[in-house]
C-alpha positions in Angstrom: 0.4 0.1 -0.2 3.4 2.4 1.1 4.4 1.6 -2.8 0.7 2.5 -4.6 0.8 5.9 -1.9 4.8 6.6 -2.7 4.5 6.1 -6.7 0.6 7.7 -7.5 2.4 10.6 -5.5 5.5 11.4 -8.1 3.6 10.8 -10.4 1.0 13.3 -9.3 4.2 15.7 -8.6 5.6 14.9 -12.7 2.5 15.5 -13.6 1.5 19.1 -12.6 5.0 20.2 -14.4 3.1 19.3 -17.8 0.9 22.4 -18.8 -2.1 20.7 -19.0 -4.5 24.6 -19.8 -4.3 24.6 -23.3 -7.0 21.7 -22.8 -9.1 22.8 -21.3 -11.5 24.6 -20.8 -13.1 27.6 -19.4 -14.3 27.0 -16.5 -14.0 23.4 -16.0 -10.5 23.6 -13.4 -12.3 21.6 -10.7 -12.8 18.9 -13.2 -9.4 19.0 -14.9 -7.9 18.2 -11.6 -10.1 15.8 -10.7 -9.8 13.7 -14.3 -5.3 14.9 -13.7 -5.9 13.0 -10.0 -7.6 10.0 -11.5 -4.8 9.9 -14.2 -2.3 9.7 -11.4 -3.9 7.1 -9.6 -4.2 4.5 -12.8 -0.6 5.8 -14.0 1.3 5.4 -9.9 -0.4 2.2 -9.7 0.3 0.6 -13.0 3.8 1.6 -11.9 3.7 0.4 -8.6 2.5 -3.1 -9.2 5.2 -3.0 -12.3 7.9 -2.5 -9.2 6.2 -5.3 -7.0 6.0 -7.7 -9.8 8.9 -7.1 -10.7 10.5 -7.3 -6.8 8.6 -10.7 -6.9 10.0 -12.1 -10.1 13.5 -11.7 -8.9 13.2 -13.0 -5.4 11.1 -16.2 -7.2 14.8 -16.1 -9.6 16.1 -18.8 -6.5 13.5 -20.7 -7.6 14.6 -21.8 -10.7 18.1 -23.5 -10.0 
């Protein structure tokens, strides 16, 4: 769970550096921030799942030999 939160936070911080202003309609700033939050959660969770799976696979390499 901590891994997921860390990667979501990192993804959110990275997404803050990208300029999304040309894509946002006037008066829709709150909806755009919520959408960016959902995207950060989806991407951060995916990266965390990959990282945790990679750690699991690397620890399972002992059983191959």
